[in-house]
C-alpha positions in Angstrom: 41.0 251.6 42.0 44.6 252.1 40.8 47.5 249.9 41.6 50.9 251.5 40.7 54.5 250.6 41.1 57.7 252.7 40.4 60.8 251.0 39.3 64.3 252.7 39.2 66.8 250.1 38.0 70.1 252.1 37.4 69.9 253.0 33.7 66.2 252.1 33.3 63.1 253.5 34.9 59.4 253.2 34.0 55.9 253.8 35.4 53.1 251.2 34.8 49.7 251.7 36.3 46.7 249.3 35.7 43.1 250.5 35.2 41.4 252.7 32.7 42.9 256.0 32.1 40.8 257.2 29.2 41.3 260.3 27.2 38.6 262.5 25.8 38.2 260.2 22.9 37.5 257.3 25.3 40.7 255.3 24.3 42.4 253.4 27.2 46.0 254.9 27.8 48.5 253.0 29.9 51.2 254.8 31.9 54.3 253.3 30.5 56.9 256.1 30.7 60.5 254.9 30.5 63.9 256.6 30.6 67.1 255.0 29.5 70.6 256.6 29.8 72.4 255.6 26.7 75.9 257.0 27.5 77.9 256.8 29.6 77.3 253.3 31.1 76.9 253.0 34.9 80.2 252.3 36.7 82.5 253.2 33.8 85.5 255.5 34.3 84.9 259.1 33.5 86.5 260.6 30.4 87.8 264.1 30.2 84.7 265.0 28.1 81.6 263.1 28.9 79.0 262.4 26.1 75.7 262.3 28.1 72.7 260.9 26.1 69.3 259.7 27.2 66.0 258.5 25.7 62.5 258.8 27.1 59.4 257.0 25.7 55.7 257.1 26.8 52.5 256.2 25.1 50.7 258.9 27.0 53.0 261.7 25.7 56.0 263.5 27.1 56.5 267.1 28.2 60.3 267.1 28.7 63.5 265.2 29.3 66.1 266.9 31.5 69.8 266.1 32.1 71.6 266.9 35.4 75.2 266.5 36.4 75.4 266.1 40.2 73.0 268.8 41.4 73.6 271.1 38.4 71.1 271.2 35.5 72.8 270.5 32.2 70.1 270.5 29.5 66.3 270.5 29.1 64.9 268.8 25.9 61.2 269.3 24.8 59.3 266.8 22.7 59.4 267.0 18.9 56.7 266.2 16.5 56.4 262.8 18.1 55.4 263.5 21.7 55.8 259.9 22.8 59.6 260.0 22.4 62.4 262.4 23.3 66.2 262.0 22.6 68.4 264.3 24.6 72.2 264.6 24.7 74.9 267.0 25.8 78.8 266.9 25.9 80.4 268.5 29.0 84.0 268.8 30.3 84.5 266.7 33.4 86.8 269.4 35.1 83.8 271.8 35.2 81.6 269.5 37.3 83.8 267.3 39.5 83.5 269.6 42.4 79.8 268.9 42.6 80.3 265.4 44.0 82.7 263.3 46.1 85.9 262.7 44.3 85.2 259.0 43.8 82.1 259.2 41.5 79.9 261.7 39.6 76.1 261.2 39.4 74.3 261.7 36.1 70.5 261.9 36.2 68.0 262.0 33.3 64.4 262.8 34.3 61.3 262.6 32.0 58.0 264.3 32.8 55.0 262.8 31.0 51.5 264.2 30.3 50.3 263.2 33.7 53.2 265.1 35.3 54.7 261.9 36.6 58.5 262.4 36.9 60.5 259.3 36.0 64.3 259.4 36.6 67.2 257.3 35.6 70.6 257.5 37.2 74.2 256.4 36.4 77.4 257.0 38.2 80.7 257.4 36.4 83.9 256.6 38.4 86.3 259.4 38.8 90.0 259.0 39.5 89.6 258.9 43.3 92.4 261.5 43.0 94.3 262.3 46.2 97.8 263.5 46.9 99.8 263.3 50.2 103.2 264.4 51.5 105.5 261.6 52.5 108.6 263.7 52.9 109.5 266.0 54.5 107.9 264.1 57.4 106.3 266.0 60.3 108.7 266.7 63.2 106.0 268.0 65.5 102.2 268.0 65.7 101.6 270.5 68.5 100.9 273.4 68.6 100.6 272.8 64.8 101.9 270.2 62.4 105.3 271.3 61.1 108.2 269.6 59.3 111.6 271.0 60.1 114.1 270.8 57.3 117.6 272.0 56.5 120.3 271.6 53.9 119.3 269.3 51.0 116.6 266.7 51.5 113.9 264.7 49.7 110.5 266.0 48.7 108.3 262.9 48.2 104.6 262.8 47.3 102.2 259.8 47.1 99.4 260.1 44.6 96.2 258.0 44.5 94.4 257.8 41.2 92.5 255.4 38.9 93.3 257.6 35.9 96.8 258.4 34.6 98.3 261.6 36.0 99.0 264.6 33.8 101.0 266.7 36.1 102.2 267.3 39.7 103.5 270.6 41.0 104.6 271.8 44.4 104.6 275.5 45.2 105.8 277.4 48.3 104.3 280.5 49.9 106.2 283.0 52.1 109.0 282.6 49.5 109.8 285.5 47.2 108.1 285.5 44.8 105.1 284.0 46.6 103.8 280.7 45.2 107.1 280.0 43.5 107.5 276.5 42.1 109.6 274.2 44.2 109.3 271.0 42.0 107.2 269.7 39.2 106.6 266.5 37.2 104.8 266.1 33.8 103.1 262.8 33.0 104.9 261.0 35.8 105.0 257.2 35.2 104.5 256.3 38.8 102.2 257.4 41.6 105.1 258.2 43.9 107.2 261.2 42.8 110.4 262.4 44.6 113.0 265.1 44.1 116.0 266.3 46.1 115.5 269.9 47.3 117.9 272.5 48.6 115.6 273.8 51.3 117.9 276.8 52.1 117.0 278.2 48.7 113.5 279.0 50.1 115.0 281.1 52.8 115.3 280.4 56.6 111.9 280.5 58.3 108.4 279.2 57.9 106.9 278.2 54.5 103.8 276.5 53.3 104.2 273.8 50.6 101.2 273.1 48.4 101.1 270.0 46.2 98.8 270.2 43.1 97.9 267.2 41.1 95.8 266.9 37.9 94.8 263.7 36.1 94.3 263.1 32.4 90.6 263.9 32.8 91.2 267.3 34.3 90.3 266.3 37.9 92.5 268.1 40.5 93.5 267.6 44.1 95.8 269.3 46.5 97.5 269.0 49.9 99.6 271.3 52.1 102.5 270.9 54.5 104.0 273.6 56.6 107.8 273.5 56.9 110.3 275.4 59.0 113.6 275.8 57.2 116.5 276.0 59.6 120.2 276.4 58.8 122.7 273.6 59.2 125.8 275.6 58.4 127.0 279.1 57.6 126.6 278.2 53.9 122.8 278.3 54.4 122.8 281.9 55.6 122.9 285.2 53.8 126.1 287.2 53.6 127.3 288.8 56.9 125.3 286.2 58.9 126.2 282.9 60.5 124.3 279.9 61.5 123.4 279.0 65.1 123.1 275.3 64.9 121.5 275.3 68.4 118.2 276.8 67.1 118.8 276.8 63.3 118.7 280.6 62.9 120.9 282.9 60.8 122.2 285.9 62.8 124.2 289.0 62.0 127.9 288.9 63.1 129.1 291.1 66.0 132.5 292.8 66.1 135.9 292.1 67.6 135.8 292.2 71.4 132.0 292.2 71.5 130.0 289.8 73.8 129.1 286.8 71.8 127.0 283.6 71.9 125.4 281.3 69.3 122.8 283.9 68.3 125.4 286.7 68.3 128.2 285.2 66.3 131.7 286.4 65.7 133.2 286.9 62.2 134.6 283.9 60.5 138.2 284.8 61.4 137.4 285.1 65.1 136.4 282.8 67.9 133.9 283.2 70.8 135.8 282.4 74.0 135.2 282.7 77.7 137.9 283.2 80.3 139.5 280.4 82.3 137.1 277.7 83.4 134.2 279.3 81.4 134.4 282.7 83.0 131.9 285.0 81.4 131.2 287.0 79.3 132.2 285.2 76.2 133.8 287.6 73.7 134.9 287.6 70.1 138.7 286.9 70.2 141.0 287.3 67.2 141.7 284.2 65.1 145.1 282.5 65.2 146.9 279.3 64.3 147.2 277.0 67.3 150.1 275.0 65.9 150.4 271.4 64.8 152.0 268.1 65.5 155.0 268.6 63.3 158.2 269.5 65.2 158.6 273.3 65.2 155.0 274.0 64.1 154.5 276.3 67.1 151.3 278.1 68.0 150.9 281.7 66.8 151.7 284.2 69.5 148.7 286.3 70.6 148.7 290.0 71.7 147.6 290.9 75.2 143.8 291.4 75.6 142.3 294.4 77.3 140.4 293.7 80.5 138.9 296.7 82.3 141.7 299.3 82.7 144.5 296.7 82.2 145.3 293.8 80.0 146.0 290.0 80.4 148.1 287.8 78.2 146.4 285.6 75.6 147.3 282.3 74.0 146.1 280.5 70.8 143.6 277.8 71.5 141.9 275.6 69.0 138.3 276.7 68.1 136.4 274.9 65.3 134.1 278.0 64.8 137.1 279.9 63.4 136.9 279.2 59.7 139.9 281.3 58.4 143.3 281.9 59.8 146.9 282.4 58.6 148.6 279.1 58.6 152.2 278.1 57.8 152.9 277.4 54.2 153.6 273.7 54.8 150.3 273.1 56.7 147.5 274.7 54.6 144.8 272.5 56.1 145.7 272.9 59.8 142.9 273.7 62.3 142.3 277.3 63.2 141.9 278.8 66.7 141.4 282.0 68.6 143.3 284.0 71.2 142.0 282.9 74.6 142.6 285.1 77.6 145.0 283.8 80.3 145.8 285.4 83.7 148.5 287.7 85.1 149.9 285.1 87.5 153.3 283.8 88.5 154.1 280.1 89.0 157.0 281.1 91.2 155.1 283.3 93.6 151.7 281.5 93.2 149.9 284.9 93.4 146.4 283.8 92.3 143.8 285.2 94.7 141.2 283.0 96.4 137.8 283.2 94.6 134.5 281.4 94.3 134.7 278.1 92.6 132.3 279.3 89.9 133.7 282.8 89.1 130.5 283.7 87.3 128.4 283.7 90.5 128.8 285.1 94.0 130.1 282.9 96.8 127.6 280.9 98.8 126.9 277.5 100.4 126.9 275.8 97.0 129.7 278.0 95.6 132.6 278.0 98.1 135.7 280.2 98.1 138.6 278.1 97.1 142.4 278.5 96.5 143.6 279.0 93.0 146.9 277.7 91.7 148.9 279.4 88.9 149.8 276.8 86.2 150.8 277.1 82.5 148.1 277.6 79.9 150.6 277.5 77.0 154.4 277.9 76.6 153.9 281.7 76.8 151.0 282.2 79.3 149.7 281.1 82.7 146.3 280.8 84.2 144.6 280.6 87.6 143.0 277.2 88.1 141.0 275.9 91.1 143.2 274.1 93.7 142.2 271.3 96.0 143.8 269.5 98.9 145.6 266.6 97.3 149.3 266.6 98.3 152.2 266.2 95.9 152.6 262.6 94.7 148.9 261.8 95.3 147.6 259.6 92.4 144.5 259.6 90.3 144.0 263.3 90.6 142.1 263.5 87.3 139.2 261.3 88.4 136.7 260.9 91.2 137.1 258.2 93.9 134.6 256.1 92.0 136.7 256.3 88.8 134.4 258.7 86.9 135.9 261.6 84.9 136.7 264.7 86.9 136.1 268.4 86.0 138.5 270.5 88.0 136.7 273.7 87.1 133.5 272.5 88.9 134.9 270.5 91.9 138.1 270.4 93.9 137.7 267.4 96.1 140.4 265.4 94.2 142.3 268.4 92.8 146.0 269.0 93.5 147.0 271.5 96.2 148.0 275.1 95.4 151.3 275.2 93.5 151.1 271.7 92.1 149.4 270.3 89.0 147.9 267.0 87.8 149.7 265.2 85.0 149.6 261.7 83.5 153.1 260.3 82.5 153.4 259.2 78.9 155.9 257.4 76.7 157.5 258.8 73.6 154.3 257.9 71.7 152.2 259.8 74.2 150.7 256.6 75.6 149.9 256.7 79.4 152.5 254.7 81.4 151.0 255.2 84.8 148.2 256.9 86.8 147.9 260.6 87.0 149.8 262.3 89.8 150.1 265.6 91.6 153.5 267.2 90.7 155.1 270.2 92.2 155.8 273.0 89.7 159.3 274.6 89.4 161.4 277.1 87.4 164.5 276.7 85.2 163.9 273.0 84.3 166.5 270.7 82.8 165.9 269.4 79.4 165.4 265.6 79.8 168.1 265.0 77.2 170.6 267.3 79.0 172.5 264.7 81.0 174.9 267.3 82.5 172.0 269.4 83.9 170.3 266.4 85.3 173.5 265.0 86.9 174.5 268.4 88.4 171.0 268.8 89.9 171.1 265.2 91.3 174.6 265.8 92.8 173.2 269.0 94.6 170.4 266.9 96.2 167.7 268.2 93.8 166.6 271.4 92.1 165.7 274.6 93.9 162.0 274.8 94.6 161.5 271.0 94.4 161.1 268.5 97.3 164.4 267.0 98.5 166.0 264.8 95.9 163.7 265.7 93.0 164.9 267.4 89.9 163.1 270.2 87.9 162.5 268.6 84.5 161.1 270.2 81.3 158.4 267.6 80.7 155.7 269.9 79.3 155.5 270.5 75.6 153.1 272.6 73.5 152.1 272.4 69.8 155.1 271.5 67.6 156.9 270.2 70.7 157.5 273.8 71.9 158.9 273.5 75.5 157.3 275.3 78.4 159.6 277.6 80.4 158.6 275.9 83.7 158.7 272.3 84.6 157.7 269.7 87.2 159.6 268.2 90.0 160.3 264.5 89.5 162.5 261.8 91.0 165.8 261.1 89.1 165.5 258.2 86.6 161.7 258.5 86.2 
């Protein structure tokens, strides 16, 4: 009868079996095969080059001692002149074998085969770096239908590295960027496990890119991570020549020409503006750039040429437009805002010849888009426009707000708008501070300058100005940029 036990105790393993195991010469031989891994010790950190040595002994004789790294055979050592003992060793680079196991440890196995073909193993595990790299920034802005980080302008690129071993280098490359796999950022021997660098994302080009972070520790172990990014533009400076940025969707788009239909994805040149007609009448078109004037006395708006519409033309005036980047400004105001020539209407304040039309002139009339009156009122000191009219009589107050006090858009509703021929104004003091509620004023021609006492007195003695309600005087109370007076005025009571 044989009683046997097998012991595997980390770095030491042996086989001991009781009973008589006699050789041909009748000598009792005990199974006492042992294997010891000498280096490295179990649980120690792995070095870049591992010196793997083991020793096997057996009184019954040995056939071999083999070394294995993970699942890969490293070396097979036969016995020497003394068949009861084998020493076996081999150096190997860690970087060639780390892929065989999980990234937290590498298993080394030494196995002896004795003359009875018993296999006796010994095992140790060396601790790897636990190497891992993760993107912290740019952070994901969406996870569906796929994880993507949207970036623009200049922003941080931040990585978090996990490692038990000092880091040799970190590198981030980008694909879909000419040339492919171009380096975006890199760090050699970083002192900390968090690395960060400011990146001008527009240098990669507008569109989708895949960032790949590569990290290598001092032992040669490597790890990587990826992040898909979508580079959008934040301003025209992010776009190639002859293209402008649509901030609505972050795309760069070729510019269209003067007079062409335009929108965010069909931008005008930098010296033009994309303007609709009165009250947003479409289509929007590229209009010539201009200087809309300033607050300094005499700094009038630039005069615009008439604009072709169909077979005719309409007058135009210079309105501020932040999308116009370049314009000709007066020498004493080099930083003034630019504008573009906006179309007005061929209408007369005296004859009030604006035709009735749907409230929304971009759509046909219907139950939700009624036909309304339009009043001719000044758009600038040199042009007039047709504006939706309501039913509020002259002298009605609060014509610029709804009955509940909320703001009022006269292009979209007329319930509180002034009647045809009148306009809604808010009286102000010399500092342009409101001094009363808004009110519907009748419009008039040939106004008196408020400082012309003789004109005002004469009009008052005649019982009022022509075209005004009885006792009211036509006063030039409307001023444009640079305090340029309008050629028409409003009817007001003497002394107000």
